[in-house]
N, C-alpha and C positions, 0 to 999 in steps of 0.2 A: 214168069209165074211159078209159083208156087208148091212142090208136091210135097208140101205134110200130110201126117196125119192130122185125121179130125181132131185128135186131142189136143194137139199144136194149137190148133184153129183157133179153137174156142178159147182155151186160156189166153192166146192172144189178143184176141176179142175184148176179153174182161179185164185184161190188166190194161189195153190202150185205154178204156172209157173210163178208169179208174182216176189215169193219167191227164184225162181232158178235165177232168175236177179240178185239177189244180190250179189256183190262182196264181200270176205270176210275180207277185209276192213272194209266195210259196216256192216256185223253182229257182227263185232268185236266190234265197235264203240258203236252200238247201246245196245251191251250188258253191256256196262259200263254204260249207259244212264238208264237203264233199273232197273238195280240194286238200282244206286242211289235213283231214283224213288220209287221203291219196299219199300226200307228199311225207307221208310220217313211215311209209312200207319202204322197209329195206331194197327192195328190189328197184323203187323209184330213186331212192338217195343214192345206188351206185350205179346209176344207168348213163349212159352217155347215149344213146339214141334211144328214144320212144314211139312206137307207133300209137297215132291214137285217131280221135276223129273231133269235129265241131258238132257239138248235142244242136238240136232243132226241136223249135215247140216245147215240151214239155217232157222232153229226155230229162234223165238227169243232167245237169248243167256241168260241160268239160270243159268251159271257154276260160274260166280265173284259173283252172290246172293250167292250161295250154300257155296260159301266160306267167304262172309263177316258173312252169319246167323251163322254158325261155331263158326267165330271167336265173336260173341258175347256170346256164350255159349247156343245157339239156339240148342237142338235136332231137328237135318234134318233125315225124312223117305224117301227114295227111293223106287220106286215101282221097283220089281225084276217079270219081266214076265213067267207066268205060262203055260202048254201047254194046258189048256181049254180056256187059253187068259184073264184069272183072274191076280189079283196082289195080290201077297207076297210084304212083306217089310223089308227093312234092315237100317240099321242107315247108313249116310253117315259119313266116318270118313276121307276123304280128296282125291284129284283126285287121288293119286296114289295108292288108294285101290279101284279103279272102273276098273273092269274087261269086254272086251268085250261078248254080250251075243245074242241071235239069232233078226234079223230083225236090225242088225246095232245098236242096243242098245248096252250104259253101262251100268252096275249093279254095286251095292257096293257087297264087295267079302265077307261081315260079317253075323253075325248070320240072319238068315229067323225069321222074328217076327210074321208070322203069316198073313193073309188076314184081321183080324180085328186090326192089329196094328193102320190103320189108324184112328180109332175111336175116340184113344188119340191126335190127332193134331188141334190145334185152329184154323190154316189156312192151308189150301190144295191149291197149286199152280195146276191148274189145265195148262195140253197144249190143244192148240186149234189153228184152223185156222180164227175165225171172232167172235164176239159179235154185237149182234144189240142194239139198243137203250132199250129192254127192259130188256137186262140182257142174253139174250140165247145165247148161244154158240154151236159154229161149230168146233166139233171135228174133228179126221181122218176117223174116220168111223168105228174102231177095235172093237169097244164096249166094251172096258177094262176099260175103266172109267165109263161108265155106270152100271157098277156092282159096282163100288167102291161108287156111289153116292147113288145110290139102299140102299147100305150097310149103308150108315150115315142115311138115310132116316129110314129105319127100325129100327135103333138103337136110333132115335129122337137125335143123334148128329147135331149141326148148327156149323162146321166151315166157317170160311169166305173163299168163293168161290171166288177165283184170278186167272184171266188170265191174261199171260204177251203177247203183241199182238205188232205188227208195226203199223203206222198210217190208214193206207188205210186198214185194217183189221177191223176198227170199220166200221160196214155198217148198210146201212137202214134196214133191216128184214134178220135174218137166218129164212127159214123155220123149224117152230114147232113141235114137235112131241111128243105125251103124257107123254114121259120116259123124256123129257128133263128136267133141273133144272136150274133156272137161278142163274147167279153169284153174286156176292155180288160187284166187283169191278174188274175192266181194267187196267191195266198199260200199257200203250205206252211210246216213249221217248217225247211227248209233256205233259203228265201229267195222270191224274190218273181220271176215270171216274166209278160213284159209282152208283149204282142201289138198291133202295129200296120201297118195297111198292108199285114198279111198275113205280115209280117216279124217275129222273135221276138230279143228279148236278154236275157240271163239277167242279174240283180243278182243280189250274195252282199254280206252285211255284209263 
């Protein structure tokens, strides 16, 4: 169960309601654009291992990006939800190797690599509902990725934390809590916005 502050819960409801209005065609077209934008990121161009996730429903689509990364020879790790809400990881071996899991998710059917496998990733693609001008991300509220980010911090790992979002999901401010980690970049259909040392610069093609 989420322990979010009320401001986060209200913003989450609002953004999910907007996503629900998207047509399947809109979502599919956006996914293709997001893949092109993300593949131009220098961090992804140089990465050997990327931790990602399989988008579901009206989430900004990742599936085209997963296949493009794999075609490049990148090792793509996908999360496997554990009973305690932590995340194990397994390698992405193609869409035909994804199987239904709890909460409507799709997970790879390959060998489980352990919760620490994410420490090998140079880039971690995080699911999210919003990000603000400081790079603070609003997640779904389940807490799984808070554990992942805490694990990265404790290990001294510094992968490029990146979020894929729709344009309207870059917001003025996300309510911040002590455990929140700023991301390095957000990719939207309109371009890439980077965050570093709390300063922001906009990149457009």
